[in-house]
N, C-alpha and C positions, 0 to 999 in steps of 0.2 A: 542722466548718468546715475547708476545705482550707488548708494552710499554703503560703505563697508560697515561691518558690525562694530569694529573698534571706533569708527567715526560716530556711529549711532550712540554707542555707550558714552563717548566723550561729550557728545552734544547733550545727552540726558543729564550728565553730571554738571555741565556748565549751566544748564537751564534750571537746575535744582535751586530752591530758594536759599540754601546754605552756601552756594558757590561764592557769592560776593562777600559775605561776612568772613568766610575762610580766607579768601585772597586778601581781604582788608587786614585781617589779623596777621597773616604771614608778612605782608609788606610793612606792618608796623613793628614787627619783632626787632629789626635792627635798631630802630630808634629807642625801643624799650631797653635794649642791651646797652646802648650808648649812655642813656640816662642813668641806668643802674651803675655802670662802670664809672661815670663821672661822680655820682654821689658816694661811691664806696672807694674812691681813689684807686681805681684799677686801670687807668689809662696810661700808666707808665710815668717816666721821668718828666715828660713834657705833655701834660694832659691837653693843653690848648691845641698844640699841633696835631695830636692824635685825634681829637674831636673834629678839627677842621678837615683833616685828610679822610677820616672815616665817613663823614657826612658827604664829602665830595665824591668819594667812591660809590656810595649808595645812590647818589643822584645819577651818576653815569650808568650804574647797573639798572636802575629803574627806567632810564631812557632807552637802554637796549631792549628791555622787556616790552616797552610801548611799541618800538619799531618792529619787534618780532611778531606782534599780534596779527597784522595783515598777512605776511607770508605764511604763518602757521594756519591762519583761517582758510586761506586759499589752497595750500598744499594738502591739508588734511580734510578739506571739505567740511569744516566745522564753523559755520557762520556764527554760532553762539559765542565764539570767542570775542566777537566785537563788543559784546555787552560789558566786557572788563576793561576796554581800552580807556574810557574816560577816567575811571577810578585810578588806573595805573598812571595815566598822565598827570593827575592831580597829586599822586605820590611823588612824581618827579619834582613837581613844584614844592611840595612839602619838604623834601630833602634838600633842595637847593636853598630854601629859606633857612633851614637849620644850618646849612653850610655858611650862608651869609651872616647869620646871627652869631655863629661861633667865631668867625673872623672878626666881625664888628665888635663883639663883646669881649672875647678873651684876648684877641690880638691887639685891638685898637681901643678898648675900654669905652666904646661908643662915643669917641671923640670925632664928631662928624666932619669937622674941618680937616683933621688928619686923614680920615678915610677918603675924602674927596681928593686930597693931594696924592695919596697912595694910589688911587685909581688912575689918576692922570700920569703918574710917574712910572708905574710898573705895568708893562704891557700884559703880563699874564693875568693881573687883576682886572685890567680894563676889558680883556677878552671874556673873563668869567662874569664880570658885571654886565657886559653886553648880552651874554646868554641869559642872565637872570631877567633883564628887561624884556627880552623877547618871550621868555617863558611866562612872565607876568601877563603879557598880552594874551597868550594862549590860554592861560588858566582863567582869566577873567571872562573870556569868550567861549569857554568850554561847555556852556549850558544851553539848553534848547531855546531859551529866550533870545540868546545872542545869535543863534543860527537864524531864527525868524527875523531878527532885527537887521542882520547883515545881508541876509539872502544866502542861499546855499553855495553859489559859485564864489562869492567874495569870502565867505567863511572858509571854504576849502583852500582858497589861495592863501589866506592868512595862516591857516594851520599847516600849510606846507613849509612854513618857516621852521618847523621842527627839524628839518634837515639842516638848516643853518645852525640851529642850536646844537645838533650833534657834532658838526664841524668845530664850532667854537668850544664846546665842552672838551672835545678831544685835544684841541690845541692848548687849552687851559691845563688839562691834565698832563700833557707832555711837558709844558714849561714848569709845572710844579715838581715833576719827577726829574727834571734836567739836572738839578743840583746834586741829586743822589747818584747820577750816572747809571740808573737802573731803568731800562726801557722795556723790560719784558712785559710788564702789565700794559704799557702804552701800545705795544705791538699787538697784544691780545685784543684789546678793545678796538684798535684800528681795524683788525681783521674782521671782528664781529660786525662793526658798523659798515665796513666796506661790503661785506656779504649781504647785509640787510638792505643797504641802499642800492647795491648792484642788482639785486633781485628786482627791485622796483624799476630800475632803468631798463632791464631786459624785458620785463612784463609790459612796460609802457611802449617800448619799441615794437613789440609784437602786436599790440593793439592798434598802433598807427600804420603798421605795414599793410599794403593792399592784399 
């Protein structure tokens, strides 16, 4: 199947040695802004809440980007997109760690006994922490050595848990927004994730059909 000129240009750009550093810098920009805003008192009247919410938002956005790689790669016939997936996945973990540290430090003052009680008592924190635990397993096994150690099939099964993470992250996000009675953002992310996961279901069904 011939590849279109736009796809050829996109592939050339993605294969350029500057592609990864550029994407890395773009993904790091939100953190740099949050750090600058925190250091210069630009996070508003409740900086702790602002930092927790913003880092959580960027975790969900990075997760959507990761899940978008495969559909975009297939639809645009640009296999070079796959080389960005691991880095984007590690940024999901980076932002969820920032989110967890913001909650643990600013909200709970690193009182680990209180944090443990809070996780057990509040369902939305339990759901978010569960997503963090799964993401930790995915981050730790995201390297080539882990693929060789686990074997390709077992590694793939483990990393399909990213779909569970997406569901848990969306539920966590919904519960965090429930107190504000503002569900617009929740619906937007739900639609994006439904589209990205639905595409996979349809594609998998076509592959299995005789």
